[in-house]
N, C-alpha and C positions, 0 to 999 in steps of 0.2 A: 504494500500500500504506500502510495506517494513516494516511491523509490526514485532515485536519480541515476543517471549514467555513472556517476562517481561511486554511488552506493553499490551498484551492481558489479562494477569492476573491482571494487575492494573485496566484495564477497567471493568473486572468482579467484582473486589472488590468495585469499585466505583459505580457499578450499572448502568453504561452507556452502557453496552454491555452484550448480552447473547450468549451462545454457538450456539443457533439456529440462531440468527442473523448473527453471524460470518460465520457459515457453509453456510448459504444462500448467503452471499456476495461472497464467493469463488465459489459456484456453478454458480452464475450469471456471474462471470468473465470467468469461463470455458465455459459456454454457449456462451458468446460473442466472445471469442477469440480462442478457441481450434479447432473448426471445421468451424467457421465463421471468417470474417475479415482476420487477418493474417494467420489463420488456422495453428497454431503451431503444432497441431496433436500430443499431448503429452499424451493423456489419452485414455486407452483402455476400461475401464469400470468404472462406478460410483457406489457408494454404495447406494442402494435404501433405506437403513435404516439410512443414515447419520443424517437426521433431527430428526428421532426418538431417536437416540443415544444422540444427542445434548439435546433434551428435558429431557432425563433421567439424564444427567449430570447437567443440570440447576436445576432440582428438588433436586438432591443430594446436590448441592452447597447451595441452599436456606435452606436446612434442617441442614447441618452440615459442610459446607465449601468444600474446594477442596478434591477430592477423591485421588489425587496423584500429583506428581510434574509437570505433563504435562496435568493437568485437562483442558478439552475443547480445546485442541490444534488440529486443523485439519491437517492431515498428508496424503501424497500420497505415496504409496508403489510400488516399481518396480514389474512388473507382472512376477516375478520369485519366489515369496514367497507366501505361502498360507495364505489366510484370509477366514475364513468360510463364505459361502454365496456369495463369489465373484469368478469368474472363474480365473484359473491360465493358461494362454494361451501360455506363452513364446513368444508372438507376432507372433505365427505361425498358419497357417490353420490346421496343424497337431493336435493341441490341442485346437481348437476354442471352443469346448463345454466341456472341462474338468473342473469339478466343485468339488473342494475339500470340505470335510466336517469337516475340522480342521483349527485351527489357527497355523501358524508356531510358534516356541518357542518364537521368538522375538515379533511377533504380539501379543501374549498373554501377554508378559511382558509390552508392550506399552499400551495395553488396560487397564491393571491393573494400569498403571501410569496415565490413564485418557485421552489418545488420542482418536480422532475420525478419523477413516480411511474414507476419502471421495472418494477414488478411487484408481485404479491401473494404473501405468504408462507404456508407451511404452518402448521398449528395443531392443537392437540388437537381431535379431531372434535367438531363442534357447539359449539365454543368452550370446551372444558374438558379437563383432564387432560394427561398427557404427549403429545408430538406424534406420535400415530399416527392414521391416518384411512383410511377405506375407499376414498377417492378416490386416495390417493397412497402409502400404505404407512407408513413410519416415517422421520422425519428423524434424521440421525446427528449425534452430538456432534462438534464440530470438533476436539476434543482426543483423543478415543478413539472410533473409528468403530463400535465394538461397543456403545456406550452411547447413551442417548437424549439429545436436545438439551434435554430438559425440556419444560415446557409451561405454559399452552397456547400461548404465543407463541414456541414453539421455532424456527419458521422465521425469525422476525424476529431472534431472538438469534443463530442460526447464521449467517444471511446477513450481518449487520453484522460479526460476528467474522471471517468468511471474506473480508471486503472485497468483497462483492458489491454494496455500496451505501455511501454516505457515512454515513447514519444510517437508523434504522428506527423504525416505530411498532408498538407492541404493545398488548395489551388485557389487563386483569387483573380477575378477579372473585374469585380465591382467592389464588394466588401466581403468576399467569400471566405477569407481566412479570419479577418479581424472580428467580424460580427459573431460567428459561432464560437470563436475563442472566448470572447468576453461573456457571451450569454451562457457559456458552460464553465466559466471561472478559470480559464487558463491563459497562457501567454501565446500570442500568435504574431507572425511577421510576414508582411508582403515586402520582399526585398526590392531594391531598385531593379527595374527591367534591364536585362542584360547580364546579370550576375548568375542566374540559374537558367539552365536550358529548358525549353519546352518540347524538345525532341521526343516523340512518342507520347505526347500529352495532348488530349483533345483541348483545343483552344490555343494552339501554337501558331507558328508562322503560316501565312503572312500577317495575321493579326498580332498586335504587340502589347495589348493591355494586360494580358493574363500571365501569371507565373506560379510555379510551385513555391511553397514556403513552409517553414517549420512551425509546429504547434506542440507545446510542451507545458508541463506543470511549473517549470521554472525558467527564468530568462537564461540561466547558464546552460540548461539542456537544449533550449532553442538555438542558442549560439553554437553549441557543439554540433548540432544537426546541420546547421547552415554551413559550418566549416567543410563538411563532406558533401555538400550539394553544389557548391559553386564551381564553375569551370567553363571554358570555351568549348562550344560544340559546333563544328562545321555544318552540321545539319540544321542548326537554328541560327540564321545570320544575325539576329539581334544580339547574340552573346558577344559579337565583335565589340559592342560598346563596353562590355565588362573588362576586356583586356586592358591591363594597366590601372584598372579601378578597383581591383579586388584586394582586400586586406590579407595580410599574411595569415591572420587568424582572427575570428570574431569572438572567440571564447577566452583567449589567453591574456587579454588586457582588461578584464572586468575589474572595476574599482568601486568599492562602496562609497567613496568620497567624490564620485564623478559629478555630483550635482553642486558641490561647493564652488561658487563663483560662476557656474554656468548661467548663461542668459537665456531665459525661457519666455517666449511670447505666448500669451494665453488667447486662443481664438474662441470667442464666445458667440459669434454669429451662428445662427441655426443653419446647418448645412446638411442635416440628415434627410434621407429620402422620405418624402411624405410625412415629415415630422409635424406634430401639432403641439406647439408650445403652450397652449392653453390647458392641455390635459394634465391631470395630477400625475399620470404615468410619466410624462416628460419632466415634470417638476421633481419627482423622486430621483431621477437621474441627475438633475442639476444639483441636488443636495449632496450627493456623493461626490460630484465633480468639485464643488466648492471646497469640501474637506480635503480632497486630493491636492488642490492648488495650495491650500494651507500647509499640507505636508511637504510639498516641494519647497516652500519658503523655509520651513523648519530645517530642511536638509541643506540649506545654504544657497539655494538657487536665487539668482537675481531676476525678478519678475518684471515683465512688461505686460501689464494687464489693464485693458485689453489691447490687442492689436487689431488693426483693420486692414484687410487685403482688398484693394479697390476692385469693385465690380464682381466680387467673388460669386455671389448668388446668380447674377445674370449670366456670367460666363459658364458656370457649371451647368446651367439649364440648357446650354447648346450641345450637350453630349449627343452624339449620333454614331451609328455604326456603318461600316462598309459592307453591304450585302455581298458584293463581289469577293471581298477578302474572306468573309465567312464561308462562302461556297468553296473557294479554293482551299481554305484550311481544312474543311471537311474531307475533301478528296485527297489531300496530301496525307492527312492523319490515317485514313483507312487504306491508302495505296498499298497493294500487295497482300492485304489481308482478305480473308473470306467473309467480307462484309455483305449483309443482305441488301444494302442499298448503295448504288454507285454515287448518288448525289443527294444533297439535302432535299431537293425537289422530289426525288423518288421516295424518300422517307416520309415526306409530308403527304404524298399521294397514297400512301399505304393506309388500309383500314385501321391498322394498329395505332396510327397517329391520333385517332379520336380518343384513345385511352390515355394519352399523355396528359399530364397535369395542366391545369388552366394556365399557370404562369409560364410553363415551358412552351406551350402552344403559342401563347401570346408573344413570347420573345422571338420565336422562330418566324412568325408570320408578320410581325410589325417591321416593315422595311423603312429605312431612312433613304431619302433621296441623295443623289450625288451632291446636290447643292447644300443639303443639310450637313453632310459629312465634311464638305469643304469649309463651311462655317465653323464646325467643331474644331477642325485643325487650326484655323486662325485663332479661335478662342483659347485653345490649348497653349499656343505660343504666347498669347497675351497674358494669360493667367500665370504661366511660369515666370515671365518677366516681372509681373506684379508681385508675386510671392517672393522671389529672390531679392527684389528691391526692398521690400519690407524687412526681410531678414538682414540685409546689408545695412539699411538705415538704422535699425535698432541693435545691430551687432549681435544677432540672435544665434545661439547654438542649435536651437530646436523650437518648433511650435508644438504646443500641447492643446488638444481638443478632446471632446468626449469620444469615447470609443464607439458607442452607439447612443442615440438620443432617446430611445424608448426601451422599455423592458421587453422581454421576449413575448412574441405574439402567441395568443392561444391557437392551438392546432385547429380547432373547429372554425376559427375565423380565417384560417389560411386555406382550408380545403373546401370551404363553402363560401357563398357570397357573404361579404364583399371581397373575398379572396385577398386578404391583407398579406403583403409580401415585402420583405426587405425593409420594413418600417424602421425609420430612424437611422439608417445606415449612411454614414458620411463616405463619400467617394472622391474626395479631392485628390487623394494619392493616385487612384486608378484613372482619374481624368487626366492628370499630368503624366502618369506612368513612370517618369524617370526620377522619382523621389521615393525614399524608403519610409516605411510606416510600421511601427510595432505597438501592440496593445498589451497592457498589463492590468491585472485585476486591481480595482481601487476600493473595493468594499461591497456592501450589500445595501439595497434600498430598504425603505420601511416595509415593503412587501416581501423582504427576505430573498430578493433576486439579485444576482451579481451585476455589477457595473464596472466600468474601467476607463482608463485614459489612454490616449494615443500620443506617441512621440513621432513627429514628422520632421524630416530634415532635408538638407540640400541633396542634389543628385550624388549617389554613391557615398553618402555619409552614413552608411549602414552601421559601421562599427561604432560610431559615436552615439547613434540612436540606441543601440544595444547597451552601451555603457550607461547612458542616462536611465534607461528602463531598469537596468540591474540595480542601480543605486536607489531608485525609487522603490523597487521591490524590497530591497534589504531594509529600508527604514520604515516600511509600512506593512508588508507581508499580509495580504488579504486573501491569499489562496486558502480555501476551505474545502476539504473533500466532501462530496455530496453524500447525504444520508440515505439516498435511494439505493445505493449499491455498497452496502457495508462490508 
């Protein structure tokens, strides 16, 4: 329970634990709580070779020590990224039987680092929205079983919070790592685009807003996972941006005193999707946020409160997608595999498409015009300049804002009219794409639901955001294991 990478490795070295024993413990917890008991419903598939892989790593450790920095660490992957021998379903009946024969680029890196993938997690169907899917139903929030786990990486967030794995991998294109992380009381990070490859991940090239990222119960473990995820991939051209911008390590320079003297800008303007500031639900998040700002001050940070980013709301409202890029991305992702549909249009023409959740159907069929996408590109450049100028004018090290502006949505309101989805999710980072964003638990609301704060920084300042998040975590420590999975 609540173990860390360091704890696991210390136990391996002491001879009090084997990888096989640890994997079996997690499998037992999944068996007890994912479909039974509280029925969190966060796992789509389990790796039938997980114990075999654990045995191989145990033998390697006995012979020559750790094979890598994440030796014998059990990991759950969002079911949007390929792992050879496990289906990639996207949580949809459309792809129920799709079985890739490859590891995505990041999965290959993580296997080399020594991880054991024990399963694939539920997600917002077709890679977006709160975690509902035609293949599995709805994933429950570990703190309130009537509420959503968020999304689209809700299965990853719920599973790592419920201690079904040591660490997990999510994917974000809107707020799909950060929202489910905070709504399930864990740390989550969307790295700057270009650090982590999307090769073998649905939502990759030529689209560039989405990326895989770490989800963990501590900032330290999130940083250790990120260390083994970054790297240039010729198959994902956007990773060319990361060359020369990657830190030697994201976990080796953590400092409890990192907030002392750091200049933090507090963004108080409402930027959450469909946020309703007049609701008590919104105000409860504000109460937690105000306390977090006070804690930052107590930790020695110099505050600029508030900051104003010119035209922020108006510019974010211009978000639009490229339908052409989405179509090409689909075809490139499935190229060479035994996919049931050659194109997105073929999938939408299938009778099965009517079984797809409301939010996923809406997302796939709502097309932006080329003119709207052009306006978005101009708005993106303008907003990046406005943000960087504010940071420069105030000499800021980071901007802090609410991780999510509302409490977790009730499942019944997400799967029935009015189909509430992604409520309160800020997406300034994924609008801009080339900025890092990490969320940390900041406490619980009056309704006893988790809330958090976001550290957002300049392009490729990922290491500094992790340092600041770590320092905040160490002085506040709001992580609390859920009682639904004892």
